N, C-alpha and C positions, 0 to 999 in steps of 0.2 A: 231685273228679271220679268218681263214683260207680256204674256200669255192671260189665255180667258178664266186662270181662274186667280189670279191677278185681278182685272181689268171686272169682274164680276160680284159682285155682292152676296146675291144668291147662294154665287159656289165655296160664299166664302161661311158659308153658317156650319156649325157643327150639325151634328146627327140629331139634336138632343131641339135644337133651336128653328130645325130645317122642321122638322116631326109637329112642330107649333106652330107652322105659320101653315103647315101644310090643314092642319085641322084646325086655328081659331084665326087664320090669316094674319095674327102683330103674336108676340111675344118679350116677356120684360128682362130688361139687366139691370143689377143692384150690381155699382162698386163701389164696396164700402172703402170708405180714405183713400176719398182722391180729390190731392192734394189742387187742380186741376177747377173743381169747382166752388164754391159760397157753400159754408159751413161744413165740405168733405163728404158731401153726402149725392152720388150719380144713383138717380134710380130712371132709369131712359124705352125707353116702346122701342122698338121695330119694327118691319109692314105696315105701318097705322099710312104710313103716305100709299104705300104699295096699290094696300087692299084696299082702300078708302079714300082713296083720296086727300085727307089732313096731313097735316103734319103732322108726325110723335110727337112724344109726349114727355117730357123731365121734370123730376120732383129732385129739388136742392136740397129737403128740408130735414129740417131728424123725423123721419115715423118710422114705425116698426115697420120691417116688409111686407106684414101681409093687411095693415091698415092702404096701405104705399099703392101695393096689387090691388086691390079693393077700391082703392080711387079711380085708377092706369082702369082696370074693369070696368067699374061703373062710367069713366069718363067712353071708353072705346063706344061700349055701349048702342052712348046715347048719339054718336058720330057713324053708328054703323044704321041706327032709325032717321040718321038725316041731319046730325046737330053738325055745325059747325060754332067753331071755338077762333075767337079772334080780340087781337093783342092792347088792351087799352080797357076792354068790356067787364065788370063785374057779373060772375054768374052766381046765381043764390039754385042749393040744390043739392048743390055738389058735394062738398063736406059736411051740410046740415049745423044745428045752431044756434039757425041762424047767423051764422059767419056768411062774405059771398068767399071768393075766392077770383083771380083776374087773370091771365096769363100774358106776358112777354119773350118777346125771339129772346131766345139763342143758339149756340152755335154747342153743341155737344160731336164731341170726335169729326168735325172737321162737317158734319150737314149740321143744317135750319131746323131744327123743335119748338113747340111751344115750351118752354117753361112756367107749368102751375107756379102762384106766388102765395102763399096761406097767408095770410092776415092775425094777429096776437086773439083774445078772448077781445077784445075793444072794435075787432072791426081796424085797431093800425098795426101800423109798421113798428113802432118802435120796439128799439133793445139789439141785440147786437146778432141774433140769430133770425128775424123779419128781417132787418138789412140788408142783412148780407143773401138774399133770395135775387138781388136785385146787378149784384156783381156779378163779375167776370164775366158777359152776357159771352162773349168773344163772338160781335160783332166792331 
């Protein structure tokens, strides 16, 4: 079936998501046990591109919901203040502890996003949980 509802992403939002979009300009989805994502983890934003002209974000690293939401909120606040994040660059000050994160291009449900890549405590990507973040980008 083809019609406005099916073609317009805004109209597909549930009431809670639409309310968050109207109030904040973005919102977060968490998909537990997402077999299509590395580490079966899929935290991702909606609305960042629409509201702030920056690609939406994704985390595929096993973090608590609160920590993942806090990290995404801080990054979106930086975006609202004018920061732009790009793949292939390391960024300090996002997670603290002297560690830097980087971003890679990925696909999430058919849309391009920037996936945040987290290092181990030594700043490396050693071990399956760290290396797996680079898998299944969908590109």
